[in-house]
N, C-alpha and C positions, 0 to 999 in steps of 0.2 A: 433123610430122605423123604419127600414128599410121594406118598404112595398115590396111584392112578386109579381110577376107578375100573372094575369090570364094568365092560359090557356083554348081553349078551340078545342076539335078537328073539322076541319075544317066540315066534315059530319056532325054533331050536327046539330040538328033542331033549336038549338038556336044562332048560331055561328052569321047571321047576325043580328038578334038582337042587341044582345051583340055588335056587334063590332059598330051596329048606336049610341047607346050610350052611347059608349066609346069614338067614333069621335065627335058627337053632345056636350058632356060635355068638350069638349076640348085636350082629352088625347090622347095617340101614340098608334098606333097598329103595331102589323106584320104581315103579309098575304101574301100568296103564290099568285106567278104570274106565267105565261109558262115559265121566266126564272131563277129568285132568287126571297128568301121571301123579300118583300119591309116593309121601315116604311111608316105610312100611317097616316096624319092629316089632319084637317079641311084645304084646299087649301086656303081657306081666311082668316084664323083662324092666326092673327099675333103672339099671343103671345108662338102658340103650334107648327109653324114654328119655332119661337125660342129657344123654347125648344129640338125640332128633328135637329138642327143647332147646338146647345149643345153639344146634344149626340154625332153628327157623325162629331163635332170638323171642324169645316166648315162654309162659309157663300158665297154661290154661287146660283146660278137659282137650280131650282127643279123643276122634269116633273111631270106630272099628269096620272092620268088616268080616262078617261071618259066614259059612262054608253056604248053610239052609237055613230056612225058617223053621226046623224044629229043633235045630242048632241053638237059633236064637228065643224060640220059647221056654227051653231047656235053662236057659239062663236067666231069664227074667224074673222079679218077683214081682207080678202081676196076677192078679187072680187069672182065672182060666175062662170065667163069663166074658173077660174083656180080649180075650186072644183075636176071636174074627174081625173086630175091629181095627187091632195094630197089623195083621196080618196083610191089610189092602198097601199099607204104607213100607213093608216091605217088597219093594220092588224098584229097579231100576234108577233113575235117579233121584232117589229119595234116602233121606239120613232120618229116621227115627230117634227120638233120645226115649230112653226107656229107663226104669230105677231098675237095677240087676241083683243077681244074687253077691254073696260076697265069695272072693277069690275069683271071679272070674276074668276078672284083668287086677292089672294094680291100681292101686287107690289113688295114684298119682293123676292118672287120666281121664279121673271120675270129675263129673258135678256133681251141683248140691244133690241133697238125697241120695248118694249112692246111683245118680242116673248119668249114661252111658249112652253117646251116638251110635247107633248101628245101621250099617246098608248091607245089602247085596248085588252089587254093583251087577248090570246084565254083562260087561265084559270078564270074560271067563276067568282069567288066571289068578285075581285075588282069590274068591273063593276055592277053585281049585288047590290055590297054596294053602289055605286055613285047612281044607279036609285034609291034605297031605299031614299036615302040621299036627291036627286034633286042637288047636286055640286058635283064635284072634289074633288079625294083626293090626297095627296101626292103617289108619287113611286120613292123610292130611295134605294139602296141595303142596305142591315142589316152589316154594317162594320163602322168602325172611318174611315175617308179619309185618302187612302195608302193603308190601310188594303186589305186583300182578302175580298170578300163578305160572309158571313155564310148561308147554306146551310141545316144545320140541327139543328132543334130545338132544342135538348139538349144543343147544342155550344150556339145557340143562347141565351138562356136563363143564362147560366155559364157566357158567357160573360156580358150579358148587365138586367142581373133579377135587378128588379125594378125601372131600369130607363123609362120602359115604361110600358101600360099598362094592353095591351092583347098581346095573341101569338094565331095567326088563325094556326093551327100544322095541315098540311096535310103532314109529313114527312118530309125526306131526299128528295130536290129535286137534280136531276140530276146539275151537275157543268155546270156553264152558267158562259159568262161574260157581260151578261148581252143585254140590245138587241140593235140593231146596229140602229145607231142614223142619220138621215138625216135632212136636214136642207132647208124650201121651200126660197129662196129668190133671190128677180130679174126677179121672171119667171122661175125658173128653180131648181129641186132642187139638193143636192149636198150629199155626205156621210161624214160623219161626224167622223162615228168610225164602223167599223165594226166588 
């Protein structure tokens, strides 16, 4: 029998606790950010990442959300003299690709040279959840690879019902192409996607 996806309003007092339980149980959530709804799993859990890749129909690096800048700086493998430069890109609708220390996330979601896309969205749900969990969760648009991201909870349920465990519903988000992506490389920051 097909299971249905559980749906909780973002402002529900239990939303964070329910999401935390699903993530700790190796499940998949869909949650709102300041750009798009994102698929979230424990970024260290190989099986959860594999399930997420099956839904997306891809196998490539996946960005993560972290709780705050201090967390980011404790996880990256970049000399401190560059931290001020990086700090400017750890805001809102930006993702920055940085070299990270071993063990921060599962190697399946890393890019070349142990690089990882990291963001701290202005929407509070993801960062608050990461603070509760004590580790990062993935953030990747809710769509099959190559298709338009879905930002309407009803459409998300229609397309993906039963394929993930929990939808944190914050209504229809304004359409966005996602975050601007930057990469720190050779002591410089370059734009990969606007």
